C-alpha positions as CSV (number, residue, x, y, z in Angstrom):
1,M,76.1,177.2,164.7
2,S,73.4,174.8,163.5
3,T,73.5,172.7,160.3
4,E,70.5,174.6,158.9
5,E,72.5,177.8,158.8
6,N,75.3,176.2,156.8
7,S,73.1,174.5,154.3
8,P,72.4,177.5,152.0
9,N,76.1,178.0,151.6
10,T,76.8,174.4,150.7
11,E,74.0,174.4,148.1
12,A,75.5,177.5,146.5
13,E,78.9,175.9,146.5
14,Q,77.5,172.7,144.9
15,Q,75.9,174.7,142.1
16,A,79.1,176.6,141.4
17,Q,81.3,173.5,141.2
18,P,79.5,172.0,138.1
19,E,79.7,175.3,136.3
20,A,83.4,175.5,136.9
21,A,83.9,171.9,135.8
22,S,82.0,172.5,132.6
23,E,84.1,175.6,131.9
24,S,87.3,173.6,132.3
25,I,86.2,170.7,129.9
26,E,85.3,172.9,127.0
27,M,87.9,172.7,124.2
28,P,88.4,175.1,121.3
29,E,87.0,173.8,118.1
30,V,89.6,172.8,115.5
31,D,88.9,172.8,111.8
32,E,90.1,169.4,110.5
33,S,90.5,170.7,106.9
34,D,93.0,173.2,108.1
35,V,95.1,170.5,109.8
36,A,95.0,168.3,106.7
37,A,96.0,171.2,104.6
38,E,99.0,171.9,106.9
39,R,100.0,168.2,106.7
40,V,99.9,168.2,102.9
41,E,101.9,171.4,102.8
42,D,104.6,169.7,105.1
43,V,105.0,166.7,102.6
44,N,107.9,167.2,100.2
45,P,107.0,165.6,96.8
46,V,110.6,164.8,96.0
47,E,111.0,162.9,99.3
48,L,107.7,161.1,98.8
49,I,108.8,159.9,95.3
50,G,112.1,158.8,96.7
51,Q,110.4,156.8,99.4
52,I,108.1,155.2,96.8
53,E,111.1,154.2,94.6
54,A,112.9,152.8,97.6
55,L,109.9,150.7,98.6
56,N,109.5,149.5,95.0
57,N,113.2,148.5,95.0
58,E,112.8,146.6,98.2
59,L,109.7,144.9,96.9
60,A,111.5,143.8,93.7
61,Q,114.4,142.5,95.7
62,A,112.1,140.5,98.0
63,K,110.3,139.0,95.0
64,D,113.7,138.1,93.4
65,Q,114.9,136.4,96.6
66,A,111.6,134.5,96.9
67,I,111.9,133.3,93.2
68,R,115.5,132.3,93.8
69,A,114.7,130.4,97.0
70,Q,111.9,128.6,95.2
71,A,114.1,127.6,92.3
72,E,116.8,126.4,94.7
73,A,114.3,124.3,96.6
74,Q,113.1,122.7,93.3
75,N,116.8,122.0,92.3
76,V,117.5,120.3,95.6
77,R,114.3,118.2,95.3
78,R,115.2,117.3,91.7
79,R,118.8,116.3,92.7
80,A,117.5,114.2,95.6
81,E,115.1,112.4,93.3
82,Q,117.9,111.7,90.8
83,D,120.1,110.4,93.6
84,V,117.4,108.0,94.7
85,E,116.8,106.9,91.1
86,K,120.5,106.3,90.6
87,A,120.7,104.4,93.9
88,H,117.9,102.1,92.7
89,K,119.4,101.6,89.3
90,F,123.1,101.2,90.1
91,G,123.0,99.8,93.7
92,L,123.8,96.4,92.2
93,E,126.9,97.6,90.3
94,K,129.4,96.0,92.8
95,F,127.4,92.8,93.0
96,V,127.3,92.6,89.2
97,G,131.1,93.1,89.0
98,D,131.5,90.1,91.3
99,M,129.1,88.0,89.3
100,L,131.0,88.7,86.1
101,T,134.0,86.9,87.5
102,V,131.8,83.8,87.8
103,V,130.6,84.2,84.2
104,D,134.2,84.5,83.0
105,N,135.2,81.3,84.9
106,L,132.3,79.4,83.4
107,E,133.2,80.5,79.9
108,R,136.9,79.5,80.5
109,A,135.7,76.1,81.7
110,L,133.6,75.7,78.6
111,G,136.4,76.8,76.3
112,A,138.8,74.3,77.9
113,M,136.5,71.3,77.4
114,D,136.6,69.2,74.3
115,A,133.2,69.4,72.7
116,E,133.8,66.0,71.0
117,D,134.6,64.1,74.2
118,E,131.5,62.1,75.2
119,A,132.8,61.6,78.7
120,L,132.6,65.4,79.3
121,K,129.3,65.8,77.6
122,A,127.2,65.8,80.8
123,S,129.6,68.1,82.6
124,R,129.6,70.5,79.6
125,E,125.8,70.6,79.5
126,G,125.7,71.3,83.2
127,I,128.1,74.2,82.9
128,E,126.3,75.6,79.8
129,L,123.0,75.5,81.7
130,T,124.6,77.2,84.7
131,H,126.2,79.8,82.5
132,K,122.9,80.5,80.7
133,S,120.9,80.8,83.9
134,L,123.4,83.2,85.3
135,L,123.3,85.4,82.2
136,D,119.5,85.3,82.2
137,G,119.4,86.4,85.8
138,L,121.8,89.3,85.1
139,K,119.7,90.3,82.1
140,R,116.6,90.5,84.2
141,H,118.4,93.1,86.3
142,K,119.3,95.1,83.1
143,V,122.8,93.8,82.7
144,E,123.7,93.5,79.0
145,Q,126.7,91.7,77.5
146,I,129.1,93.4,75.1
147,D,130.4,91.0,72.5
148,P,131.5,93.3,69.6
149,V,133.2,90.8,67.2
150,G,132.9,92.3,63.6
151,E,131.7,95.7,64.9
152,P,133.6,99.0,64.6
153,F,135.8,99.8,67.6
154,D,134.1,102.0,70.1
155,P,136.4,103.5,72.7
156,E,133.5,104.1,75.0
157,Y,132.7,100.4,75.4
158,H,135.8,98.6,74.1
159,Q,139.4,98.4,75.3
160,A,141.9,97.6,72.6
161,M,144.5,95.1,73.8
162,T,146.4,95.0,70.5
163,M,146.1,96.0,66.9
164,V,146.8,93.5,64.1
165,P,147.2,94.2,60.4
166,N,144.5,92.4,58.4
167,P,143.7,93.2,54.8
168,E,140.5,91.1,54.8
169,V,138.6,93.4,57.2
170,E,138.1,97.1,57.5
171,P,140.6,99.0,59.6
172,N,139.4,99.8,63.1
173,T,137.2,96.7,63.2
174,V,137.1,94.3,66.2
175,M,138.5,91.0,65.2
176,D,138.5,89.1,68.4
177,V,137.3,89.5,72.0
178,F,139.6,88.5,74.9
179,Q,137.0,89.3,77.5
180,K,133.4,90.3,77.0
181,G,132.2,93.6,78.4
182,Y,129.0,94.4,80.4
183,T,126.7,97.4,81.0
184,L,124.1,98.0,83.8
185,H,121.2,100.2,82.8
186,G,123.3,101.4,79.9
187,R,126.2,102.4,82.2
188,L,129.5,100.6,81.5
189,V,130.5,98.2,84.2
190,R,133.4,96.6,82.4
191,P,134.7,97.3,78.8
192,A,135.2,94.5,76.3
193,M,138.9,93.7,75.9
194,V,139.4,93.3,72.1
195,V,141.8,92.9,69.2
196,V,141.4,95.6,66.6
197,A,142.3,95.3,62.9
198,K,144.5,97.9,61.3
199,A,145.6,98.5,57.7
200,P,148.6,96.4,56.6
């Protein structure tokens, strides 16, 4: 057989193939409004309301947790700032305690010296100057002296060593100070050791 005899058949087959392909591609038309209506009919309003309430509850819980986390972060930051501030203010507390022993020794030396003795005048003046310089240096660092003679007894800042009957002063008044007290930035470093008057 020649190729020319086969060509009419092949052309007919080629024309038939596109028609068959086009027939297989065609899809039935679907009305979208019908599909949407079916979906709406499938939704249960009670279930939908329950889901909305559950989502609202979850949202409220998430907001509450976020607020709590933010507040906790602010508290941590505030505590850290306060700790740093206290460290700056009271970092010298131990050093101040050591210096108070020096102040006490200088005051004892002055108390033991005879103010009328001319031979000790130069020594006394030197000790007084050292004592004053040390107190001034402490004061620059917010160290304040507590010398409450004649003041009412304050248990927060005073330590009563003894109580003595004295009709000449009001009861509960500080009559004498054995050892002066000191504060650092208002915080008590050492209480004043005092003698307190009481009613006869």
